[in-house]
C-alpha positions as CSV (number, residue, x, y, z in Angstrom):
1,M,31.9,-1.2,30.4
2,R,32.3,-0.2,26.4
3,H,29.5,0.9,24.1
4,F,28.2,-2.1,22.3
5,E,30.5,-3.7,19.4
6,P,29.4,-6.7,17.0
7,Q,30.7,-10.1,18.2
8,A,33.7,-10.7,16.0
9,P,32.9,-14.6,14.3
10,P,36.7,-16.6,15.0
11,R,39.3,-16.2,12.3
12,H,40.3,-19.0,10.0
13,S,43.5,-18.9,8.1
14,S,43.5,-18.8,4.2
15,G,45.0,-22.3,4.5
16,S,43.0,-25.4,3.5
17,G,41.4,-25.1,6.8
18,G,39.5,-22.0,6.6
19,G,37.5,-23.4,3.5
20,Y,34.8,-24.5,5.8
21,V,33.7,-21.7,6.8
22,F,32.5,-21.2,3.1
23,L,31.7,-24.6,2.1
24,I,29.7,-25.5,5.0
25,P,27.0,-23.3,4.8
26,A,26.9,-23.7,1.2
27,A,26.6,-26.9,1.2
28,A,23.8,-27.0,3.9
29,Y,22.0,-23.9,2.2
30,L,22.2,-26.6,-1.2
31,V,20.7,-29.6,0.1
32,G,18.1,-27.8,2.6
33,G,17.1,-25.9,-0.5
34,A,16.1,-29.3,-2.4
35,V,14.5,-31.0,0.1
36,F,12.1,-27.5,0.9
37,F,11.4,-27.5,-3.2
38,R,11.9,-30.4,-4.0
39,W,8.2,-30.8,-6.1
40,Q,9.3,-28.2,-8.1
41,L,12.9,-29.7,-8.3
42,F,11.8,-33.3,-8.8
43,S,9.1,-32.4,-11.5
44,G,11.3,-30.5,-13.9
45,F,10.0,-27.2,-12.7
46,D,6.5,-28.1,-13.7
47,L,4.5,-28.4,-10.3
48,L,4.0,-25.4,-8.3
49,S,2.9,-24.9,-4.8
50,G,-0.7,-24.3,-4.1
51,N,-3.9,-24.9,-5.2
52,S,-5.6,-23.8,-8.7
53,G,-7.7,-21.4,-7.5
54,D,-4.8,-19.3,-5.0
55,T,-2.3,-20.2,-7.2
56,R,-3.4,-19.1,-10.6
57,F,-4.6,-16.0,-8.5
58,I,-1.5,-14.8,-7.4
59,I,-0.3,-15.5,-10.5
60,A,-2.6,-12.7,-12.1
61,I,-1.5,-9.9,-9.3
62,H,2.1,-10.3,-10.4
63,E,1.6,-10.6,-13.9
64,H,-0.7,-7.6,-13.5
65,L,2.2,-5.5,-11.7
66,F,4.6,-6.6,-14.6
67,Q,1.9,-5.1,-17.8
68,V,1.7,-1.8,-15.1
69,L,5.5,-2.0,-15.5
70,H,5.2,-1.6,-19.2
71,G,2.5,1.2,-19.4
72,R,-0.2,-1.3,-20.0
73,G,-3.5,-1.1,-17.3
74,T,-3.8,0.9,-14.2
75,L,-2.1,-0.2,-10.8
76,L,-4.9,0.2,-8.5
77,S,-7.6,-1.6,-10.4
78,P,-6.3,-4.7,-12.1
79,Q,-8.4,-6.0,-15.3
80,F,-9.5,-10.0,-13.9
81,F,-11.8,-7.5,-11.7
82,Y,-12.5,-5.4,-14.4
83,D,-15.2,-3.0,-13.9
84,T,-14.6,-2.3,-10.2
85,P,-11.5,0.2,-9.8
86,G,-9.1,0.3,-6.6
87,T,-9.5,-3.6,-6.4
88,L,-5.5,-4.5,-6.1
89,G,-5.6,-3.9,-1.9
90,Y,-8.2,-7.1,-1.8
91,S,-5.6,-9.4,-1.1
92,D,-1.6,-8.6,-1.1
93,A,-0.1,-6.8,-3.8
94,F,3.5,-8.6,-4.0
95,I,5.4,-5.2,-4.6
96,L,8.9,-6.2,-3.5
97,N,8.5,-9.4,-5.5
98,E,8.5,-7.6,-8.8
99,A,12.4,-7.0,-8.3
100,L,12.7,-10.8,-9.4
101,Y,9.6,-11.5,-11.4
102,A,10.0,-8.7,-13.9
103,P,13.6,-9.6,-14.7
104,L,12.4,-13.2,-14.9
105,R,9.8,-12.4,-17.4
106,L,11.9,-10.2,-19.2
107,L,14.5,-12.9,-19.7
108,G,11.9,-15.5,-21.3
109,A,10.0,-17.4,-18.4
110,E,6.3,-17.3,-19.0
111,P,4.1,-16.4,-15.7
112,F,4.1,-20.2,-14.3
113,L,7.6,-20.0,-14.3
114,A,8.6,-16.8,-13.1
115,L,6.5,-17.2,-9.9
116,E,7.6,-20.8,-9.0
117,L,11.3,-19.1,-9.3
118,V,10.6,-16.0,-7.2
119,P,10.0,-17.9,-4.0
120,M,13.1,-20.3,-4.7
121,L,15.7,-16.9,-5.6
122,L,14.7,-15.4,-2.4
123,S,15.4,-18.2,0.1
124,A,19.0,-17.6,-1.0
125,P,19.4,-14.1,0.0
126,A,17.5,-14.8,2.7
127,Y,20.1,-18.0,3.9
128,L,22.8,-15.5,3.4
129,F,21.6,-12.6,5.6
130,T,20.5,-14.8,8.6
131,F,23.8,-16.5,8.7
132,L,26.3,-13.4,8.7
133,F,23.3,-11.7,11.1
134,L,24.3,-15.2,13.4
135,R,28.2,-14.8,12.7
136,R,28.8,-11.2,12.8
137,F,25.9,-10.2,15.7
138,G,25.4,-13.1,17.7
139,G,29.0,-14.6,17.5
140,A,27.7,-18.1,16.8
141,S,29.9,-21.0,15.1
142,V,30.2,-21.7,11.5
143,A,27.9,-25.2,12.4
144,V,25.3,-23.0,14.7
145,A,25.0,-20.1,12.2
146,T,24.8,-23.1,9.1
147,A,22.2,-24.7,11.2
148,G,20.2,-21.7,12.3
149,A,19.8,-20.2,8.6
150,L,18.5,-24.1,7.8
151,L,15.7,-23.5,10.8
152,F,14.9,-20.1,9.5
153,T,15.3,-20.3,5.6
154,F,13.6,-24.0,5.4
155,P,11.2,-24.3,8.2
156,N,8.1,-26.4,8.6
157,N,5.6,-23.7,8.5
158,L,6.4,-21.9,5.6
159,Y,6.7,-25.2,3.7
160,V,2.7,-25.6,4.7
161,K,2.2,-22.6,3.9
162,S,4.3,-22.2,0.5
163,G,1.1,-22.5,-1.3
164,Q,0.5,-18.4,-0.5
165,V,3.4,-16.9,-1.7
166,Q,3.0,-13.9,0.6
167,H,4.7,-15.6,3.0
168,F,7.4,-15.5,1.5
169,V,8.1,-12.2,2.3
170,A,9.5,-13.7,5.7
171,Y,12.5,-14.0,3.9
172,Y,12.8,-9.9,3.6
173,L,13.2,-10.3,7.0
174,P,17.0,-11.3,7.7
175,I,17.8,-8.4,5.7
176,V,15.9,-6.2,7.0
177,L,17.3,-6.9,10.6
178,Y,21.1,-7.4,9.4
179,C,21.1,-3.9,7.9
180,A,19.5,-2.6,11.6
181,T,21.8,-3.9,13.9
182,S,24.6,-2.8,11.4
183,A,23.1,0.5,11.9
184,I,23.1,0.4,15.6
185,A,26.2,-1.3,15.9
186,N,28.0,1.7,14.1
187,V,25.9,4.6,14.5
188,H,29.2,6.0,16.9
189,R,31.7,4.8,14.3
190,A,30.3,5.8,10.6
191,S,27.0,7.9,10.7
192,V,26.9,8.4,7.3
193,R,27.5,4.3,6.4
194,S,25.0,4.1,9.6
195,C,22.2,6.2,8.1
196,F,22.0,4.7,5.2
197,L,22.1,1.0,6.3
198,G,19.1,2.8,8.6
199,A,17.3,3.9,5.5
200,A,17.6,1.0,3.6
201,A,16.4,-1.1,6.4
202,G,13.1,1.2,6.7
203,S,12.5,1.2,3.2
204,L,12.5,-2.5,2.8
205,Y,10.3,-3.1,6.1
206,G,8.2,-0.4,5.2
207,L,7.6,-2.1,1.7
208,C,7.1,-5.4,3.0
209,F,3.5,-4.4,3.8
210,S,2.9,-3.9,0.2
211,T,3.9,-7.2,-0.6
212,G,2.8,-9.6,2.4
213,Y,1.0,-7.6,4.8
214,Y,0.2,-10.7,7.8
215,I,4.6,-11.7,8.0
216,S,5.1,-7.4,7.8
217,W,2.0,-6.7,10.5
218,F,3.1,-9.4,12.6
219,F,7.0,-8.3,13.0
220,G,6.2,-4.8,13.9
221,I,4.2,-6.3,16.9
222,A,7.4,-8.8,17.5
223,L,9.6,-5.9,17.2
224,M,7.0,-3.9,20.4
225,V,7.4,-6.9,22.7
226,F,11.4,-7.5,22.4
227,A,12.4,-3.7,22.2
228,P,11.4,-3.2,26.0
229,I,12.7,-6.7,27.3
230,F,15.7,-5.8,25.2
231,I,16.5,-2.4,27.0
232,W,15.4,-3.4,30.5
233,Q,17.4,-6.6,30.5
234,G,20.5,-4.6,28.7
235,W,19.7,-1.4,30.4
236,P,23.6,-0.7,31.5
237,A,25.2,-0.9,28.3
238,V,22.1,0.0,26.5
239,R,22.6,3.2,28.3
240,N,26.5,3.4,27.8
241,W,25.7,3.3,24.2
242,W,23.4,6.1,24.1
243,Q,25.8,8.8,26.1
244,V,28.2,7.7,23.5
245,N,26.3,10.9,21.1
246,P,23.0,10.9,21.8
247,R,22.4,12.3,18.6
248,S,23.6,10.4,16.5
249,V,20.9,7.8,17.6
250,L,18.3,10.5,17.3
251,V,19.6,11.3,13.7
252,L,19.7,7.2,13.0
253,A,16.4,6.5,14.6
254,S,14.8,9.5,12.3
255,T,16.7,8.2,9.1
256,F,14.8,4.8,9.4
257,A,11.6,6.0,10.4
258,A,11.5,8.8,7.6
259,S,12.3,5.7,5.3
260,F,9.6,3.9,6.7
261,I,6.8,6.0,6.1
262,V,7.7,6.9,2.5
263,A,7.8,3.2,1.8
264,L,4.5,3.3,2.9
265,I,2.5,5.2,1.3
266,P,2.1,2.9,-1.6
267,F,0.6,0.2,0.9
268,V,-1.8,3.4,2.1
269,L,-2.8,4.1,-1.8
270,I,-3.0,0.6,-2.6
271,Y,-5.4,-0.4,0.7
272,L,-7.4,2.7,1.3
273,P,-9.6,2.0,-1.3
274,A,-10.4,-2.3,-0.2
275,M,-10.9,-0.2,3.5
276,R,-13.3,2.0,2.6
277,N,-15.2,-0.8,0.6
278,I,-14.7,-3.9,2.8
279,G,-14.4,-2.3,6.4
280,P,-12.6,-4.0,9.2
281,R,-13.2,-8.2,9.8
282,S,-15.1,-9.6,12.3
283,F,-13.8,-11.1,15.4
284,A,-16.2,-13.5,14.9
285,E,-14.0,-14.7,12.3
286,Y,-10.8,-14.4,13.7
287,L,-12.1,-16.6,16.3
288,F,-13.0,-19.6,13.8
289,Y,-9.3,-19.8,12.5
290,A,-7.6,-18.7,15.9
291,P,-5.6,-21.5,17.3
292,Q,-5.9,-23.7,20.7
293,F,-3.3,-24.6,23.3
294,I,-2.7,-28.0,21.7
295,D,-1.9,-25.7,18.6
296,A,1.8,-25.5,20.0
297,I,2.5,-29.1,18.4
298,N,0.5,-28.3,15.4
299,V,3.1,-29.2,12.7
300,G,0.7,-30.5,10.4
301,P,-0.1,-34.2,10.3
302,S,2.2,-35.2,8.0
303,N,5.5,-33.9,9.5
304,I,8.5,-36.2,9.7
305,F,8.5,-36.9,13.4
306,W,5.2,-35.7,15.0
307,G,2.9,-36.4,12.4
308,R,1.1,-39.0,14.1
309,L,1.2,-37.6,17.7
310,V,-0.7,-34.8,15.5
311,R,-3.3,-37.1,13.9
312,H,-3.9,-39.0,17.6
313,L,-3.7,-35.5,20.0
314,V,-4.8,-32.6,17.8
315,P,-8.8,-32.1,16.6
316,D,-9.4,-32.2,13.6
317,R,-10.7,-28.8,12.2
318,P,-10.7,-29.6,8.8
319,E,-12.7,-26.3,8.6
320,A,-9.4,-24.2,9.6
321,S,-6.7,-26.8,9.3
322,G,-4.6,-24.9,7.0
323,E,-4.2,-22.3,9.2
324,L,-3.2,-24.0,12.4
325,S,-1.0,-27.1,11.3
326,I,2.2,-24.0,11.2
327,A,3.7,-24.3,14.8
328,I,7.1,-23.8,15.8
329,T,8.4,-27.4,16.0
330,P,8.7,-29.2,19.8
331,L,12.3,-29.5,19.3
332,V,12.6,-25.8,18.2
333,W,10.6,-24.8,21.6
334,V,12.7,-26.9,23.7
335,L,15.7,-25.0,22.9
336,V,14.2,-21.8,22.8
337,G,13.2,-23.0,26.6
338,A,16.6,-23.9,27.8
339,A,18.1,-21.1,26.0
340,A,15.7,-18.5,27.9
341,L,16.3,-20.3,31.2
342,I,20.1,-20.8,31.1
343,A,19.7,-16.7,30.1
344,A,17.7,-15.9,33.2
345,A,19.3,-18.3,35.4
346,Q,23.1,-16.6,34.8
347,R,24.7,-15.4,38.2
348,P,26.4,-13.4,38.0
349,L,25.1,-11.4,35.2
350,P,27.6,-10.3,32.9
351,T,29.4,-7.3,32.4
352,D,31.1,-7.2,29.1
353,S,28.4,-4.9,27.0
354,S,28.4,-7.9,24.7
355,A,27.8,-10.3,27.0
356,V,25.2,-8.1,28.4
357,M,23.3,-7.7,24.9
358,R,23.3,-11.0,23.7
359,R,21.6,-12.5,27.5
360,A,19.2,-9.5,27.1
361,A,18.6,-10.7,23.4
362,V,17.7,-13.8,24.2
363,L,15.3,-13.0,26.7
364,G,13.6,-10.8,24.8
365,C,13.6,-12.9,21.2
366,A,11.9,-15.9,23.8
367,A,9.7,-13.6,25.0
368,V,8.5,-12.9,21.4
369,C,7.5,-16.3,20.9
370,A,6.0,-17.3,23.6
371,G,4.4,-13.9,23.6
372,L,2.9,-14.1,20.2
373,F,1.8,-17.6,20.7
374,L,-0.2,-17.0,23.4
375,V,-1.9,-13.3,21.8
376,T,-3.1,-15.3,19.3
377,I,-4.8,-18.4,20.5
378,K,-8.0,-18.3,21.9
379,V,-9.8,-20.3,24.7
380,G,-13.4,-21.1,24.2
381,S,-14.4,-17.3,22.8
382,L,-12.4,-15.2,24.5
383,S,-8.6,-14.3,22.9
384,L,-6.4,-11.9,24.2
385,F,-6.3,-10.5,20.3
386,R,-9.8,-8.9,21.0
387,I,-7.1,-6.1,22.5
388,F,-5.5,-5.7,19.5
389,Y,-8.3,-5.6,17.4
390,A,-9.5,-2.7,19.3
391,L,-6.4,-0.8,20.2
392,V,-3.2,-2.0,17.6
393,P,-4.0,-0.1,13.9
394,G,-4.2,-2.8,11.5
395,A,-5.0,-5.4,13.8
396,A,-8.4,-5.6,12.4
397,A,-7.3,-7.2,8.9
398,I,-5.7,-9.9,10.4
399,R,-7.9,-13.4,10.0
400,A,-5.6,-16.0,10.5
401,G,-3.4,-15.5,13.6
402,C,-1.7,-18.5,13.7
403,R,1.0,-16.9,10.6
404,A,2.7,-15.0,13.6
405,M,4.3,-18.2,14.4
406,I,6.7,-18.0,10.9
407,V,7.5,-14.6,12.3
408,A,7.9,-16.5,15.6
409,N,10.5,-18.8,13.9
410,L,13.0,-16.1,13.4
411,F,13.2,-14.6,16.3
412,A,13.7,-18.6,18.0
413,V,16.5,-18.9,15.6
414,I,18.6,-16.1,16.9
415,A,17.5,-17.1,20.6
416,I,18.7,-20.6,19.9
417,A,21.8,-19.5,18.5
418,L,23.0,-16.5,20.8
419,G,22.2,-18.9,23.1
420,C,24.8,-21.0,22.1
421,A,27.0,-18.8,22.1
422,G,26.2,-17.9,25.3
423,A,26.3,-21.1,27.3
424,R,29.9,-21.9,25.7
425,P,32.0,-19.9,28.8
426,L,29.2,-20.8,30.7
427,L,29.0,-24.2,31.0
428,S,32.8,-25.0,30.6
429,R,33.4,-23.0,33.8
430,R,31.5,-25.0,35.8
431,R,31.8,-27.9,34.4
432,F,29.5,-29.5,33.4
433,G,30.7,-32.0,31.0
434,F,27.8,-30.4,27.6
435,P,29.8,-31.8,25.0
436,A,29.4,-29.6,21.6
437,S,28.4,-32.0,20.5
438,L,25.3,-32.9,21.6
439,G,24.6,-29.4,21.3
440,L,25.0,-29.4,17.3
441,A,23.2,-32.9,17.8
442,L,20.1,-31.5,19.0
443,L,20.3,-28.4,16.5
444,V,20.7,-31.0,13.4
445,L,17.9,-33.0,14.5
446,A,15.5,-29.7,15.0
447,V,16.7,-28.5,11.3
448,V,15.8,-32.8,9.7
449,E,12.2,-32.0,12.2
450,Q,11.2,-29.2,9.9
451,I,11.0,-31.7,6.9
452,N,7.1,-32.3,6.3
453,F,5.9,-35.0,3.6
454,A,2.7,-32.7,3.0
455,P,1.6,-32.6,-1.0
456,T,1.9,-28.8,-1.1
457,A,2.5,-28.3,-4.6
458,Q,-0.6,-29.2,-6.7
459,L,-0.5,-26.9,-9.8
460,S,1.3,-27.9,-12.8
461,R,2.6,-25.4,-15.5
462,A,2.2,-28.2,-18.4
463,F,-1.6,-28.7,-17.3
464,D,-2.6,-24.8,-17.7
465,I,-0.3,-24.2,-20.7
466,A,-1.6,-26.9,-22.6
467,G,-5.1,-24.7,-22.0
468,A,-6.6,-27.6,-20.1
469,G,-7.4,-25.5,-16.7
470,C,-7.9,-22.5,-18.9
471,R,-11.3,-22.5,-18.1
472,H,-10.8,-21.1,-14.3
473,S,-8.1,-19.7,-14.8
474,T,-7.1,-15.9,-13.6
475,I,-4.0,-15.4,-16.2
476,P,-4.8,-11.9,-17.8
477,G,-5.2,-12.8,-21.3
478,R,-6.9,-16.3,-20.7
479,F,-10.3,-15.0,-19.1
480,P,-12.7,-17.4,-19.1
481,A,-15.6,-16.5,-21.7
482,G,-18.1,-13.8,-20.6
483,A,-15.9,-12.8,-17.9
484,G,-17.0,-9.6,-16.5
485,R,-17.4,-7.2,-13.2
486,P,-17.4,-9.6,-10.2
487,S,-19.7,-10.0,-7.5
488,G,-19.3,-9.3,-4.0
489,G,-18.3,-12.9,-3.0
490,S,-15.7,-13.2,-5.4
491,L,-14.0,-10.0,-4.3
492,R,-14.4,-11.4,-0.4
493,R,-12.9,-14.7,-1.8
494,A,-10.1,-13.0,-2.7
495,N,-9.5,-10.9,0.2
496,Q,-9.4,-14.4,2.1
497,N,-5.5,-14.1,1.7
C-alpha cells in the first residue's frame, strides 16, 4: 500500500470544453455572494449587517487597531473605554481583519464602508480554498466542489450571525486546512515546502484566536474529535505514511506547533488582563443560551424552506433566539448521514490508501458534526459541556455553544463532498441505478436551503455619517458628550460578543 497522496482531480483539455472548470465556480460564487450580501449590495453599500450597538462597537475596535498601526493609541487600551486599561480583551480583537481593513482605510474608505467590505472580500479566498481543497484532496467533481464551496461560504447559520463580524473568522479555516493538508501530503516528497506550509497553517490558526475566539476554539475541539477517529479508521494508511520517514513527520509537527504557539502570543497579551479582571463565566450563563434537541432543526423562522416548520415546532425563546437559530440545515444533516452510512457500511473495506483516507475522513467529519451538537445541547439543567468547563482550557469563556454549528458546517461540507467521491464507484459497481444527477440535485437543493429572509442589516452608513446616530456612536472621534470611564456594566456588555 503506498503512502497517502492527494486525490488527483480529473484532467481537462485546454479546448473549449475545459473552460467550465473555471466558469462554473466563478459564476456560482458571484450568484451566491449576491444573495448572501444582498442587503449591502442592493442598498448601494449603505446597510451594514447587525444592529446599531454591536456594529458600531465592532467598527470602533477595527478603527482602534488601525490607529494603533499609525502610532496613535495603546493596543490593549481602546480610548472608548477610557481610562480603564487592558480592555481590548473584553471582546474579540479582530487582529487578522486589519490585513483588509487597514488597506481599505488607506484607500479612502471610511470606517463603516471598510468594515462592510471586509467579510465580502474575505468570502473570495474562503470559497476558493474550499473549492481547491475538495478538488485536490477529496477528488470531488467540479459540480460537487462548487456546491460544497457555496455551502461553506454562504450558509444559513453564518448569514443569521453576520451582524457579529467575528464569526467570519470561519473564512480563514479553509486556508488553514488547505495549507495543513498540503503539508501532510507532501512531507515525504518536499519537506522544506511542507514545513513552510505547516508554519503558515499554524501561524494563521494561532492568529484566528485573536480575531474571533468562539469559532477558533470550536475548530480546535472539532480537530480533537476528528483526529482520533480518522487515525483509527485509516490506521493502515496512516501507519504506512508515518513509516516512510518519521523524522520528516516530527519536524513538520514541531514546525506547526511552534508557529501556532508564537501566533498565540498576541492572544495571551490581549486577553490575560481581561481574564484577570472578570474571571470565567458561570455555567448558568452557558445553560441559559444552550440549545436543546429540537434546535437541531432550528435554522430560524425566516429560512426559505424550513421557516414555517421552525415557527410551529421550535419553542420561542426571544431572549436567546439569536444564539439558537444557527443549526446545520436539515438537508445537509441528511446528506452527512447518508455519506457516513455509506462509508461505514462499505464492504469489503478499501485497500487503496486514498480510498482508506477518504472513508476515514468521512466518518471523522460526520462524528464532528454530531459530536459538536450533542456536547453543546442541554437536557433540563444538564449538559455534557460542563465536562469541558471543568477540564478543557478556554471553555469557561464560551457563552453560546450553538455557535459551534458554524464550525460543524465546514466538516459537513467535507463529509458530503468526500462521500460523493467515494459513493460513485461503489454505487456503480453494485448497480444501484443511482443517477449522478439525483445526487447533484440534492446538493443544489442544499445550497438553496441556505437562503434566509431575515433582515440582518440594520445599520445605515448614511444615517451615521450624517450624524443622526452620533449620540450613541462609539467610533473614535465621535463620542457622546460626557463620555468617560465605563461602568462595570458597560464592560460586561462589551464582553457579551
